[in-house]
C-alpha positions as CSV (number, residue, x, y, z in Angstrom):
1,L,234.1,117.3,-21.7
2,I,235.9,114.0,-20.9
3,D,239.4,113.9,-19.3
4,G,239.6,117.7,-19.9
5,Q,239.1,117.3,-23.7
6,G,236.1,118.9,-25.5
7,G,233.9,121.9,-25.2
8,R,232.9,123.8,-22.1
9,L,229.1,124.0,-22.6
10,A,228.3,120.8,-20.8
11,P,229.2,119.2,-17.4
12,E,232.3,117.1,-17.0
13,L,231.6,113.5,-18.0
14,T,234.8,111.8,-17.0
15,R,233.2,110.4,-13.8
16,I,229.6,110.5,-14.8
17,G,229.1,106.9,-13.8
18,T,229.9,107.8,-10.2
19,V,227.5,110.7,-9.9
20,A,224.7,109.8,-12.4
21,D,222.5,108.1,-9.9
22,T,222.6,111.2,-7.7
23,R,221.4,113.6,-10.5
24,R,217.8,112.7,-10.7
25,P,216.0,111.1,-7.7
26,G,214.8,107.6,-8.4
27,A,216.9,107.0,-11.5
28,T,219.8,104.6,-11.7
29,D,223.1,105.7,-13.2
30,E,222.2,103.8,-16.4
31,E,218.7,105.3,-16.6
32,Y,220.0,108.8,-16.2
33,I,222.8,108.4,-18.8
34,R,220.4,106.8,-21.3
35,E,217.8,109.5,-20.8
36,S,220.4,112.2,-21.2
37,I,221.4,110.8,-24.6
38,V,217.9,109.9,-25.8
39,S,216.1,113.0,-24.4
40,P,218.9,115.5,-23.6
41,G,216.5,118.2,-22.3
42,A,214.7,115.9,-19.9
43,Y,217.1,117.0,-17.0
44,I,219.5,119.9,-17.2
45,V,222.3,120.0,-14.7
46,P,222.0,123.3,-12.7
47,G,224.4,125.9,-14.0
48,F,224.2,124.6,-17.6
49,N,221.9,125.5,-20.5
50,D,219.9,123.1,-22.6
51,V,222.2,123.1,-25.7
52,M,222.5,119.4,-26.5
53,P,221.3,118.6,-30.0
54,R,218.3,116.3,-30.4
55,G,218.2,113.2,-32.5
56,L,221.7,111.8,-31.7
57,T,220.3,108.3,-31.3
58,R,219.2,108.2,-34.9
59,M,222.9,107.7,-35.8
60,L,223.3,104.9,-33.2
61,S,222.2,101.3,-33.3
62,A,220.8,99.9,-30.0
63,K,224.1,98.1,-29.6
64,D,226.1,101.3,-30.1
65,L,223.9,103.2,-27.6
66,D,224.4,100.4,-25.0
67,A,228.2,100.6,-25.6
68,L,228.2,104.4,-25.2
69,I,226.3,104.1,-22.0
70,L,228.7,101.4,-20.7
71,F,231.7,103.6,-21.7
72,L,230.3,106.6,-19.8
73,R,229.4,104.6,-16.8
74,D,232.8,103.0,-16.5
75,H,235.1,105.8,-17.7
76,E,237.1,107.2,-14.8
């Protein structure tokens, strides 16, 4: 869900860059977002189920993954 668009199975991502570094102690916002994409079940936000599909990064180049992380970090 970004800017109110999308499904309701996952947490709101519009301001994920401002809360990502608070989700998992010791992880930076970039580390948390990257881990959430590469290993979606590594940390599950309380109140949500582990429903993210695995293997999404197989469709992304390293450059595309970095761009997606940057988009999510900076999207407000």
